[in-house]
FIKOLZA-1660 file (N, C-alpha, C; in steps of 0.1 Angstrom, whole numbers, plus 5000, padded with zeros to 4 digits):
% residues 155
   i   px   py   pz ch aa at
   1 5007 4990 4999  A  M  N
   1 5004 5000 5000  A  M CA
   1 5009 5010 5003  A  M  C
   2 5005 5023 4991  A  E  N
   2 5014 5037 4992  A  E CA
   2 5005 5046 5002  A  E  C
   3 5017 5052 5003  A  T  N
   3 5007 5065 5015  A  T CA
   3 5008 5077 5006  A  T  C
   4 5009 5078 4996  A  G  N
   4 5007 5091 4987  A  G CA
   4 5021 5098 4989  A  G  C
   5 5030 5093 4992  A  R  N
   5 5041 5102 4988  A  R CA
   5 5049 5097 4974  A  R  C
   6 5052 5113 4970  A  V  N
   6 5061 5112 4960  A  V CA
   6 5076 5111 4962  A  V  C
   7 5082 5101 4957  A  S  N
   7 5098 5100 4958  A  S CA
   7 5107 5110 4952  A  S  C
   8 5116 5116 4959  A  G  N
   8 5125 5126 4955  A  G CA
   8 5121 5135 4952  A  G  C
   9 5108 5143 4957  A  A  N
   9 5106 5155 4963  A  A CA
   9 5110 5156 4975  A  A  C
  10 5113 5171 4981  A  R  N
  10 5116 5175 4991  A  R CA
  10 5107 5184 4998  A  R  C
  11 5103 5178 5009  A  R  N
  11 5093 5187 5016  A  R CA
  11 5098 5199 5025  A  R  C
  12 5092 5210 5030  A  S  N
  12 5099 5218 5035  A  S CA
  12 5087 5218 5049  A  S  C
  13 5090 5222 5057  A  G  N
  13 5083 5223 5070  A  G CA
  13 5085 5243 5072  A  G  C
  14 5075 5242 5088  A  R  N
  14 5079 5254 5083  A  R CA
  14 5086 5256 5091  A  R  C
  15 5095 5255 5095  A  G  N
  15 5111 5256 5100  A  G CA
  15 5118 5254 5092  A  G  C
  16 5117 5252 5078  A  Q  N
  16 5130 5246 5068  A  Q CA
  16 5124 5256 5059  A  Q  C
  17 5134 5259 5052  A  E  N
  17 5131 5266 5035  A  E CA
  17 5144 5268 5028  A  E  C
  18 5134 5269 5017  A  T  N
  18 5143 5264 5004  A  T CA
  18 5153 5276 5000  A  T  C
  19 5161 5273 4994  A  R  N
  19 5174 5277 4989  A  R CA
  19 5170 5296 4979  A  R  C
  20 5157 5291 4974  A  A  N
  20 5150 5300 4963  A  A CA
  20 5137 5307 4976  A  A  C
  21 5136 5303 4987  A  Q  N
  21 5127 5313 4996  A  Q CA
  21 5138 5321 5002  A  Q  C
  22 5149 5313 5004  A  R  N
  22 5161 5325 5016  A  R CA
  22 5166 5338 5007  A  R  C
  23 5165 5336 4993  A  R  N
  23 5174 5345 4984  A  R CA
  23 5167 5360 4987  A  R  C
  24 5153 5361 4989  A  P  N
  24 5149 5373 4985  A  P CA
  24 5153 5385 4999  A  P  C
  25 5148 5371 5009  A  R  N
  25 5153 5378 5025  A  R CA
  25 5168 5385 5027  A  R  C
  26 5177 5375 5019  A  R  N
  26 5191 5383 5021  A  R CA
  26 5196 5393 5009  A  R  C
  27 5188 5398 5004  A  L  N
  27 5188 5405 4992  A  L CA
  27 5179 5416 4996  A  L  C
  28 5173 5416 5003  A  G  N
  28 5165 5427 5008  A  G CA
  28 5176 5432 5019  A  G  C
  29 5180 5426 5028  A  A  N
  29 5195 5430 5040  A  A CA
  29 5200 5437 5032  A  A  C
  30 5207 5434 5021  A  I  N
  30 5221 5437 5018  A  I CA
  30 5212 5451 5008  A  I  C
  31 5204 5454 5005  A  L  N
  31 5196 5466 5001  A  L CA
  31 5197 5476 5012  A  L  C
  32 5190 5473 5024  A  S  N
  32 5190 5479 5032  A  S CA
  32 5200 5484 5039  A  S  C
  33 5208 5474 5041  A  L  N
  33 5222 5479 5045  A  L CA
  33 5228 5493 5038  A  L  C
  34 5223 5489 5023  A  E  N
  34 5232 5502 5010  A  E CA
  34 5229 5512 5018  A  E  C
  35 5213 5515 5022  A  L  N
  35 5207 5528 5022  A  L CA
  35 5208 5535 5033  A  L  C
  36 5208 5521 5048  A  I  N
  36 5218 5531 5056  A  I CA
  36 5231 5536 5054  A  I  C
  37 5241 5530 5048  A  L  N
  37 5251 5536 5043  A  L CA
  37 5252 5548 5035  A  L  C
  38 5239 5547 5023  A  V  N
  38 5243 5560 5010  A  V CA
  38 5235 5575 5022  A  V  C
  39 5222 5569 5025  A  L  N
  39 5213 5581 5029  A  L CA
  39 5219 5592 5037  A  L  C
  40 5225 5590 5048  A  P  N
  40 5232 5600 5053  A  P CA
  40 5243 5610 5044  A  P  C
  41 5252 5603 5035  A  I  N
  41 5256 5610 5026  A  I CA
  41 5246 5619 5015  A  I  C
  42 5240 5613 5009  A  L  N
  42 5227 5619 5002  A  L CA
  42 5223 5630 5006  A  L  C
  43 5223 5629 5023  A  T  N
  43 5216 5641 5031  A  T CA
  43 5223 5652 5026  A  T  C
  44 5234 5649 5030  A  I  N
  44 5243 5655 5033  A  I CA
  44 5246 5662 5019  A  I  C
  45 5247 5657 5010  A  I  N
  45 5250 5664 4996  A  I CA
  45 5238 5673 4993  A  I  C
  46 5224 5669 4994  A  L  N
  46 5214 5680 4992  A  L CA
  46 5208 5689 4994  A  L  C
  47 5214 5692 5011  A  M  N
  47 5219 5703 5025  A  M CA
  47 5229 5715 5018  A  M  C
  48 5237 5706 5014  A  A  N
  48 5249 5718 5004  A  A CA
  48 5239 5719 4994  A  A  C
  49 5236 5713 4981  A  I  N
  49 5229 5720 4971  A  I CA
  49 5218 5728 4977  A  I  C
  50 5213 5729 4988  A  A  N
  50 5205 5735 4989  A  A CA
  50 5209 5748 4998  A  A  C
  51 5217 5748 5004  A  E  N
  51 5226 5758 5012  A  E CA
  51 5234 5767 4999  A  E  C
  52 5241 5759 4994  A  L  N
  52 5243 5767 4982  A  L CA
  52 5240 5777 4972  A  L  C
  53 5225 5771 4973  A  S  N
  53 5216 5778 4965  A  S CA
  53 5214 5794 4974  A  S  C
  54 5210 5788 4982  A  F  N
  54 5208 5802 4988  A  F CA
  54 5222 5814 4992  A  F  C
  55 5231 5808 4995  A  L  N
  55 5242 5817 4992  A  L CA
  55 5247 5824 4980  A  L  C
  56 5244 5814 4968  A  M  N
  56 5241 5821 4954  A  M CA
  56 5232 5832 4954  A  M  C
  57 5221 5830 4958  A  M  N
  57 5211 5840 4959  A  M CA
  57 5213 5857 4967  A  M  C
  58 5219 5851 4976  A  G  N
  58 5224 5860 4985  A  G CA
  58 5234 5870 4984  A  G  C
  59 5247 5863 4974  A  Y  N
  59 5256 5870 4969  A  Y CA
  59 5246 5880 4954  A  Y  C
  60 5234 5871 4949  A  Q  N
  60 5234 5883 4940  A  Q CA
  60 5223 5894 4945  A  Q  C
  61 5219 5897 4958  A  R  N
  61 5212 5906 4962  A  R CA
  61 5225 5914 4970  A  R  C
  62 5236 5908 4972  A  V  N
  62 5243 5917 4975  A  V CA
  62 5249 5926 4966  A  V  C
  63 5250 5921 4957  A  H  N
  63 5256 5927 4945  A  H CA
  63 5248 5942 4937  A  H  C
  64 5235 5935 4937  A  S  N
  64 5227 5946 4935  A  S CA
  64 5225 5954 4940  A  S  C
  65 5227 5954 4954  A  A  N
  65 5225 5966 4968  A  A CA
  65 5238 5975 4966  A  A  C
  66 5253 5967 4963  A  S  N
  66 5263 5974 4961  A  S CA
  66 5262 5980 4946  A  S  C
  67 5256 5979 4938  A  S  N
  67 5252 5982 4925  A  S CA
  67 5241 5994 4924  A  S  C
  68 5232 5991 4928  A  A  N
  68 5219 6001 4932  A  A CA
  68 5227 6013 4942  A  A  C
  69 5232 6014 4955  A  A  N
  69 5236 6023 4964  A  A CA
  69 5248 6030 4953  A  A  C
  70 5254 6023 4944  A  C  N
  70 5266 6033 4938  A  C CA
  70 5257 6042 4928  A  C  C
  71 5249 6035 4922  A  R  N
  71 5245 6040 4909  A  R CA
  71 5237 6053 4915  A  R  C
  72 5230 6054 4924  A  V  N
  72 5226 6068 4941  A  V CA
  72 5238 6077 4939  A  V  C
  73 5247 6066 4939  A  G  N
  73 5259 6082 4945  A  G CA
  73 5267 6088 4929  A  G  C
  74 5259 6083 4921  A  T  N
  74 5264 6089 4909  A  T CA
  74 5261 6099 4905  A  T  C
  75 5245 6101 4914  A  L  N
  75 5241 6113 4909  A  L CA
  75 5243 6122 4915  A  L  C
  76 5239 6139 4910  A  P  N
  76 5243 6150 4918  A  P CA
  76 5232 6153 4922  A  P  C
  77 5238 6152 4938  A  V  N
  77 5230 6157 4948  A  V CA
  77 5236 6168 4959  A  V  C
  78 5224 6175 4964  A  G  N
  78 5233 6190 4970  A  G CA
  78 5237 6182 4980  A  G  C
  79 5233 6178 4995  A  S  N
  79 5240 6172 5006  A  S CA
  79 5242 6163 5009  A  S  C
  80 5253 6162 5019  A  S  N
  80 5258 6148 5015  A  S CA
  80 5251 6140 5029  A  S  C
  81 5243 6144 5035  A  P  N
  81 5231 6137 5047  A  P CA
  81 5222 6129 5037  A  P  C
  82 5220 6140 5026  A  A  N
  82 5210 6130 5019  A  A CA
  82 5214 6124 5008  A  A  C
  83 5224 6121 5005  A  L  N
  83 5232 6111 4995  A  L CA
  83 5236 6101 5007  A  L  C
  84 5237 6103 5016  A  D  N
  84 5237 6092 5026  A  D CA
  84 5226 6079 5025  A  D  C
  85 5216 6092 5030  A  Q  N
  85 5202 6083 5032  A  Q CA
  85 5199 6077 5017  A  Q  C
  86 5201 6082 5006  A  A  N
  86 5195 6077 4994  A  A CA
  86 5201 6065 4990  A  A  C
  87 5215 6065 4992  A  M  N
  87 5227 6054 4992  A  M CA
  87 5222 6040 5003  A  M  C
  88 5221 6045 5011  A  Q  N
  88 5214 6037 5025  A  Q CA
  88 5199 6028 5013  A  Q  C
  89 5191 6036 5015  A  Q  N
  89 5176 6034 5009  A  Q CA
  89 5179 6024 4996  A  Q  C
  90 5189 6023 4991  A  A  N
  90 5185 6023 4979  A  A CA
  90 5190 6006 4977  A  A  C
  91 5202 6007 4990  A  A  N
  91 5209 5992 4989  A  A CA
  91 5196 5984 5002  A  A  C
  92 5190 5990 5006  A  A  N
  92 5181 5978 5016  A  A CA
  92 5166 5976 5006  A  A  C
  93 5168 5988 4999  A  Q  N
  93 5153 5979 4988  A  Q CA
  93 5156 5968 4982  A  Q  C
  94 5175 5971 4973  A  A  N
  94 5179 5961 4965  A  A CA
  94 5183 5947 4980  A  A  C
  95 5182 5945 4988  A  L  N
  95 5184 5933 5000  A  L CA
  95 5172 5925 4998  A  L  C
  96 5161 5933 4997  A  D  N
  96 5147 5930 5002  A  D CA
  96 5143 5919 5013  A  D  C
  97 5153 5916 5019  A  K  N
  97 5153 5902 5028  A  K CA
  97 5153 5907 5039  A  K  C
  98 5142 5905 5051  A  V  N
  98 5147 5918 5065  A  V CA
  98 5158 5910 5073  A  V  C
  99 5163 5900 5069  A  P  N
  99 5177 5893 5082  A  P CA
  99 5186 5901 5076  A  P  C
 100 5186 5902 5063  A  M  N
 100 5200 5907 5054  A  M CA
 100 5198 5919 5054  A  M  C
 101 5183 5930 5055  A  V  N
 101 5185 5946 5059  A  V CA
 101 5192 5951 5068  A  V  C
 102 5186 5938 5080  A  A  N
 102 5191 5942 5097  A  A CA
 102 5205 5941 5096  A  A  C
 103 5214 5930 5089  A  A  N
 103 5227 5927 5090  A  A CA
 103 5236 5938 5081  A  A  C
 104 5229 5946 5075  A  Y  N
 104 5240 5945 5058  A  Y CA
 104 5251 5958 5069  A  Y  C
 105 5261 5960 5060  A  Q  N
 105 5274 5973 5066  A  Q CA
 105 5278 5979 5050  A  Q  C
 106 5277 5992 5049  A  M  N
 106 5281 5994 5037  A  M CA
 106 5291 6006 5042  A  M  C
 107 5300 6008 5032  A  T  N
 107 5313 6018 5030  A  T CA
 107 5310 6026 5019  A  T  C
 108 5316 6033 5016  A  Y  N
 108 5312 6045 5005  A  Y CA
 108 5323 6054 5004  A  Y  C
 109 5325 6056 4991  A  E  N
 109 5335 6069 4987  A  E CA
 109 5331 6074 4972  A  E  C
 110 5326 6089 4979  A  V  N
 110 5320 6096 4967  A  V CA
 110 5330 6107 4964  A  V  C
 111 5332 6106 4949  A  G  N
 111 5341 6117 4945  A  G CA
 111 5331 6130 4947  A  G  C
 112 5340 6143 4946  A  Q  N
 112 5333 6156 4944  A  Q CA
 112 5331 6158 4932  A  Q  C
 113 5339 6155 4926  A  Y  N
 113 5337 6164 4909  A  Y CA
 113 5331 6148 4901  A  Y  C
 114 5325 6158 4887  A  P  N
 114 5320 6149 4876  A  P CA
 114 5333 6139 4873  A  P  C
 115 5332 6130 4871  A  G  N
 115 5342 6117 4869  A  G CA
 115 5350 6112 4874  A  G  C
 116 5348 6118 4885  A  D  N
 116 5353 6109 4900  A  D CA
 116 5350 6094 4901  A  D  C
 117 5355 6086 4905  A  P  N
 117 5348 6074 4913  A  P CA
 117 5340 6072 4927  A  P  C
 118 5329 6064 4920  A  V  N
 118 5322 6063 4931  A  V CA
 118 5325 6046 4938  A  V  C
 119 5327 6046 4944  A  W  N
 119 5330 6034 4954  A  W CA
 119 5324 6028 4964  A  W  C
 120 5314 6014 4962  A  V  N
 120 5309 6014 4976  A  V CA
 120 5309 5998 4977  A  V  C
 121 5311 5993 4989  A  H  N
 121 5313 5981 4994  A  H CA
 121 5304 5974 5006  A  H  C
 122 5294 5968 4997  A  V  N
 122 5286 5958 5009  A  V CA
 122 5290 5945 5012  A  V  C
 123 5287 5944 5029  A  T  N
 123 5288 5930 5033  A  T CA
 123 5272 5929 5041  A  T  C
 124 5272 5911 5040  A  V  N
 124 5264 5905 5045  A  V CA
 124 5268 5895 5050  A  V  C
 125 5270 5891 5067  A  P  N
 125 5270 5877 5069  A  P CA
 125 5260 5867 5063  A  P  C
 126 5267 5856 5061  A  M  N
 126 5264 5843 5058  A  M CA
 126 5251 5839 5062  A  M  C
 127 5250 5844 5073  A  T  N
 127 5238 5836 5083  A  T CA
 127 5227 5844 5081  A  T  C
 128 5228 5855 5077  A  A  N
 128 5218 5866 5075  A  A CA
 128 5211 5861 5060  A  A  C
 129 5218 5852 5053  A  A  N
 129 5215 5851 5037  A  A CA
 129 5208 5837 5035  A  A  C
 130 5218 5829 5042  A  A  N
 130 5208 5815 5043  A  A CA
 130 5211 5806 5055  A  A  C
 131 5207 5796 5056  A  P  N
 131 5203 5788 5066  A  P CA
 131 5219 5781 5070  A  P  C
 132 5220 5780 5080  A  D  N
 132 5235 5772 5082  A  D CA
 132 5229 5755 5084  A  D  C
 133 5229 5750 5073  A  L  N
 133 5226 5739 5077  A  L CA
 133 5237 5728 5076  A  L  C
 134 5245 5731 5071  A  L  N
 134 5261 5719 5070  A  L CA
 134 5264 5720 5086  A  L  C
 135 5262 5730 5098  A  S  N
 135 5269 5730 5109  A  S CA
 135 5269 5719 5116  A  S  C
 136 5257 5712 5112  A  V  N
 136 5260 5695 5121  A  V CA
 136 5272 5689 5113  A  V  C
 137 5277 5688 5106  A  V  N
 137 5288 5685 5099  A  V CA
 137 5301 5689 5103  A  V  C
 138 5300 5701 5107  A  G  N
 138 5309 5708 5110  A  G CA
 138 5314 5718 5097  A  G  C
 139 5308 5723 5090  A  L  N
 139 5311 5730 5078  A  L CA
 139 5302 5743 5084  A  L  C
 140 5305 5751 5090  A  S  N
 140 5297 5767 5097  A  S CA
 140 5298 5780 5091  A  S  C
 141 5285 5785 5087  A  L  N
 141 5285 5797 5076  A  L CA
 141 5290 5809 5089  A  L  C
 142 5289 5809 5101  A  R  N
 142 5293 5815 5110  A  R CA
 142 5306 5822 5113  A  R  C
 143 5307 5833 5106  A  G  N
 143 5318 5844 5108  A  G CA
 143 5321 5851 5095  A  G  C
 144 5313 5846 5086  A  R  N
 144 5320 5843 5069  A  R CA
 144 5308 5856 5065  A  R  C
 145 5314 5863 5054  A  E  N
 145 5307 5874 5050  A  E CA
 145 5304 5869 5039  A  E  C
 146 5296 5878 5030  A  L  N
 146 5293 5881 5018  A  L CA
 146 5300 5895 5012  A  L  C
 147 5301 5898 5003  A  A  N
 147 5308 5908 4998  A  A CA
 147 5306 5911 4986  A  A  C
 148 5304 5924 4979  A  A  N
 148 5301 5931 4969  A  A CA
 148 5310 5944 4969  A  A  C
 149 5318 5949 4954  A  Q  N
 149 5321 5959 4954  A  Q CA
 149 5318 5964 4942  A  Q  C
 150 5311 5978 4941  A  T  N
 150 5309 5987 4928  A  T CA
 150 5319 5997 4924  A  T  C
 151 5322 6000 4917  A  V  N
 151 5329 6013 4913  A  V CA
 151 5319 6019 4899  A  V  C
 152 5320 6029 4898  A  M  N
 152 5312 6038 4888  A  M CA
 152 5316 6051 4888  A  M  C
 153 5313 6059 4882  A  R  N
 153 5318 6073 4877  A  R CA
 153 5311 6081 4878  A  R  C
 154 5313 6095 4887  A  K  N
 154 5303 6104 4890  A  K CA
 154 5297 6112 4882  A  K  C
 155 5286 6116 4878  A  Q  N
 155 5280 6125 4864  A  Q CA
 155 5280 6137 4871  A  Q  C
% end
């Protein structure tokens, strides 16, 4: 009498797994290990790209502020306090971002006669222009500045 067993076939019980069943689990473990190793590096790269983008935008604003203040400085104005106020206002409008406007510093030299150079230098702390995202990995923006200088001829 036969019991219904097929000879040569492997039986797999609950505790036993075939080689084909074990393979997906091992592959998943390798993929999750790769993800654990690569994810922090990818995160740092993405944060660096974001911070660099903010810094480039901030530099563009600082350069625009320097150019706008220098342009105002080239115009003939009667009094020095009015010129100072007009240059400060032009720089603040070009910066357009509240933390940058609050933290910027501007130095300038205006020639007395037409044809003399007008020199404007604007600086803004990098922390006012961009979030300090990479300070976690030791690349802080503290103590660094964005600076732009513009020179034009007085009219």
